[in-house]
Residue, then its C-alpha position, 0 to 999 in steps of 0.5 A: m499499500k503505497e503512502i499518501h500524504v493528507q495536506l488538509s482534509e476537513y468537513s468544511k460548512h460555508q456560511y457566507p459566500f467563498h470562491h476558492l480558485f487555482e488559476q494556473g492549476l492545482d498541485t495536489y489531488i482534491v477529493r470533494l463531496q457535497i453534503e449539504g447545500i448547493c455550490q458551483a464549480l468548473v467541471e470540463g470547462e463548464i461552471r455547474d451546479i453541485k448538490p448534495g451527493d456530488l463527488l468531484l475529483f481533481q488532479p495536479g494540473d487541473i484547474y480548480d474553481l470553486r464558488i459557494g454563494y454567487g449568483q444567488k438570490t438568498f444565500m444558501q449555507s454549503g456544507d462538504y468533506y473534501v481531502m488535499s492530498n499527494g503521494p505515490g498512493m494518490k498517483e496510484w489510485w488515479e492511474m487505476k482507472l478512469r473516472p468522471t470529474l462529476t458523479k452523483i452517489a448515494d449519501d452513504t454514511r460509511l464515506q463519512t465516517v471514514w471522512r471523520q477518522i482522517i480528520l481526527e488523525k490529522r488534527r493530532l498534535d503530531g499530524g497523524n501517524p502516517a501509516v494510519v492516514t494512508a489506510l484511512v485514505w486507502s479505505l475511503l478511495l476504495l469506497i469511493d470506487r465502489s460508490i462510482e461503480e454503484a451510481p445509477e446510469d440513469q441518474s434519477p431521484a428513485a434510482y438514488h432513493a432505492l441505493r440508499m434504502r440497500q445503503y440503510i439495510e446493510e447498514h442496519a440489519a443487524g438490529e431491528l428494522t421495520l419498513a418504516d425506517v426504511a421509508h423513513y430514511t428516504g422519505l418516501s411513504v412505505s407503499r413507495a419504498v417498497y415498489l422502488f426497491k423491488q423495482h430497482f433490485g428485483t427483490s422485496i426489501i424483507s427479503y434482501t434484509q433476511q438474505l443479509r441476516l442470514a449470510h452474518a449467520v453463517k459466517l457466525m457459525d463458521h468463525s464463533m463459538l456463540s450458540l445458534e440462539q445468540i446468533a438468532s439475536e446477533t443477527g437481527l433474526g430474533s428468535y431461534a424458532y424463525f432463524h431455523r425455519l428462514f435457514r432451512e427454506r434457504y439452504g435445505i438444512s437446519p442450522g444446527a445440522y449445518r454446524k455439525n457438518k463444519 
């Protein structure tokens, strides 16, 4: 894992107009994710509106023109995560594949969690452990690659609602999770959420949640000493009876028999 040197990484919240211009070109890589509000940025020679979920990628030599609060009749505050970095690791990641300068990705709390860890590590008095910073930034970059790959081709609001629901389910499947929880997260009615998820992924919210929980249960049976009752509880499946029924329906064998055969 080649080293990545972070010059600056923060969550930036602008409550007043702001203009950041590198007219002669950047000397660093910039990765920026808009979280709230709207701003404008130069993308492929054109000033574009940047909205929540928009990911911007710039490399050394690119002209960077970021405008917040310009051309707006009423100022709207803007918030974003960003990291400015260099080093052989950034160059290696950048050259792995072609990526668009601007991509709309689903709001993923996992990205933000890693980003916050980078920020906290860099705020240490010693500037952070270089190995820790490198590992964290690589984690962020690989998660970004997955987010870009999963970004819907049609860029429709419905597609992003579906993707956000899937991410939410993956994050909360091990706990108590209801259809109302999933719908509320995306601001949809339960019926609309159920319809969109099935339309985009070909399976129901309940079925997808069950698949995640059963896959988690299999890993725990393979690699832990937890009882089957504890595994049912840990994976969000609740009672052992329910776990037993779902497991047999999916794998054609009871949980107890599966564990004995391992």
